[in-house]
N, C-alpha and C positions, 0 to 999 in steps of 0.2 A: 374757695367758692364765693364767699361773701365779698371778697375783694373784687371779683370779676363781675358781680351783679350790677353795679352802676354802669359799667361799660355795656353790658347786655341790655340794660334798660334803654340807654341812648340809642343803640342800634335798632332795637325793636320799635321805638318811637319813629325813627327816621324811615325804617322799612315799611311800617304800617301806613304812613302818609304816602310814601312812594307807591306802594301797592294800590292805594286808593286813586292815585293819579293814573297809573297804568291800566287798572282794571277796566274802566269804561272805554278805553281806547279801541278795544276790539269790536265795539258796537257803537254806531252813531247814537248819541244821546244829547239831551239838552245840556247847556252849560251848568256847572256845579252851582248849587244854591249858595246864598250868603251864609247859611248855617254851616254847610260843609266847609266853605273856605275859612270861616272862623275857627272851626275845629282843626283844620290843617295848620293855621297860623299859631294857634295855642300849643298844639302838640310839638311843632318845630321849635317854638320858643322854649318850651320845657326841655327839649333835647339839647338846644344850644346852651342853656344855662348849666345843665348838668355836665355836658361835654366840656364847657369852658372851665368848670371847677376841676374836672379830672385833668385837663391839660395843664392848669396852673400847678397842681401838685406834682405832675410828671415833669414839666419843664424846669421847675425850680427845685429839683431834687439834688442837693449837694452842689449847687452852682446853677449854671444855665445849661441844662441837658438838652441839646438839640440833635438828638439821634435821628436816624432816618424815619422811623415810624412816628416819632413825636413831631417831626417837621411836616410830614405829609398830613398827619391828623390836624395840625395847626392850620395849614394852608386850606384844607377843606372846611375847617370850622370857620375861618375868616370868609371863605368864598360863600358858604351857606348863610353867614350873617349878612354879608353884602346883599345877597339875593333876597333875604327875608325883609330887609329894610326897603330895598327897591320895590319889592312886590306890594308893599303897603300902598304905594301910589300908582304904579303902572300895571299891576295885576298880570304879570307874566307867569301864570301858574305852571305852564308846561315845563319851563326850565327847571323847576323844582324836582321833577321826576329824574332828571339827569344827575343832579349833584347829590341827592339823598343816598342812593345806594353806595357810591364810593365813600361818602362821609361815614356811613355805617361800617363799611369794611375797615377803614383806617382807624376808627376809634376802637374796634376790636383788636386790630393788629398792634395798636399802641400798648395794650396789656399783654397780648399773647406772645408778641415778638419784641420785647423791649430792647432798645439799643441805647447804650450809654456813650455819649459824646459830649463831654462837658467842655464848653467853649472857654478858651482863655480870654482875658480882657473883658469879661462880662460885666465887671464893675465900672468900666469906663463909660461915661455919659455919651460920648460920641459914638462908641460902638453900639450902645443900646439904641440910639437914634438911627444909626445905619441899619440895624437889624429890623427894627419896626417898619421902616420905610421899605426895605427889601421884601419883607413878608407881605405887606399890603400890595406891593407891585405884583408879586407872584400870584396873589389871590385874585387881583383884578384881571390879570391875563388868563388865569384859569376860568374865571367867569366869562371872559370874552371868547375863549375857545369853546366852552360849552354852548354859549349863545350862538356862535357861528355854526356849530353842528345843528342846533335847533333851526336856524335860518335855512340850512341846506335841506332839512326835513320838510320845513314849511314850503319851500320852493318846489320840492318834489311833489308834495301833495297838491300844490296849486296847479301844476301841469299834469296832474292825475297819473303820475308815474308810480310804479310799485315801490313801496318803501317798507323797511322793517319797523319803522317808527310810526306808531299810530297814536297820536295824542290829540285830545280835543282842544278847542278854544285857542287856536293859533292867532296871535295878534296880526295886524297888517304888516307886510314885509317892510314897508317904509318906516313903521314905528320901531320894528326890531333892528333895522339898519341904523337908525338914528341913535338908539341906545348903544349899539355895538361901538360906534365911533366915539361916543361920549366916554365909554369905559376905556377904550384904547387910548384916547387922549390923556385921561387921568392916569392910567397905568404907565404910559410913556413918560409923563412928567415925573412920576415916582421912580421909574427905572433910571431916568437921567439923574435924579437926586441920589439914587443908590450908587451909581457909578462915581459921582462926584464925591459923596461922603466916603466912599471906599478909598479914593485917592487921598483925601485929607487924612483919613484914619491911618493909612499906611505911612504917610509922611510923618505924622506926629509920633507914632509908636515905634516905627522901624527906621525912620529917617531915610526912607527910600521910596521911589515911586511904586505904585501897585504892580505886582508881578503879573506877567502875562501867562498864567497857568490855565489849565483846562477850564475852570469855572469862569474866570474873567474873560477869556477869549470867546467862549460861547455866549456869555452875557452881552458882550460888545456886538457880536454878530446878530443876536436877537434885537438889540437896540437899533442896529442899522436896518434890519428888516421892517420893524415897526415904523421907523422914520421914513423909509421908502413907501410904505403903505399910506401913511398920512400925507406925504408929499404927492403921491399919485392921486389921492382923494381930492386934494386941493387943486391940483393942476389939471388932471385928466378926468376927474369925476369918477374914479373907480368905485364900483359898487358890486353887489350881487356875488357871483361866484369868484370873481377876482379878489374881492375883499375877504371872502371866506378862506380862499387858498392862502393868501398872505398872512391872515390871522393865525391859522392853524400851523403854518410853517414857522412863524415867529415863536409861537407857544412851544412847539416841539423842541426848537433850539434852546429856548429858555429852560425847558424841562431837563434837557441834557446838561445844561450848565449847572443846575442845582442838584437834581436827583442823581445825575450821572456821576458828579464828583463825590456825592455822599456814598454812592454805591461802591466806587473805586476805593475810597478811603476806609469805609467801615466793613465792607463785605470781602473785598479782594485783598486789601492790605492790612485789615484788622487794626486800624488806628482809632 
């Protein structure tokens, strides 16, 4: 029970802030005060620090253990960290309500459903660099997907359409769209580096080009989707619903590349 307590504390911190974000959404109220926002920021930072400490112990347990629950917990930790840093300047408080509940869920699953998948070659510097870049890319695109969902909710509220999402203090859509494409550009650069470092890593260790397995094929398809979105933005000025659809499609394909391959290997094939 004592071993589970730190995970429970992190989940409670995340959910307490999330509840405070969602609670006033059912009734129109004035924007949160500075005191409230400072409390949110401090509570999330405390959760991030404890969550990071738990992740470190779990990830480096007998090697580099990147099991499914560890990987999902790490991706949402990075996503929440990116949002927390971004929020210090841009004050996009509403997005926090989306990422906190799944982050709380995955930190609990990290302890309740531990998966052991110790990666080979974890001592290789090139592999470590490849892994860090890949995790950052996945986290940025997770951020982008959540932000695209928030844009869809904000657009729906703007047109006074019925929506299940009722959150206060939506920033202007143009501000949200600008941030979305900044995140996608950065994520696209990191995803490109992930593919390139994967090719180099495969050549150095296996003396052969990267295999076109399930994970690599879906990652490449996702890269093409985001490349098409950025090209469409530059050439045709794509925005709004078009940008949201392309962002979510690219994210789902990337999710299939990583989570899908982890599910097949660890759950179906028990490797």
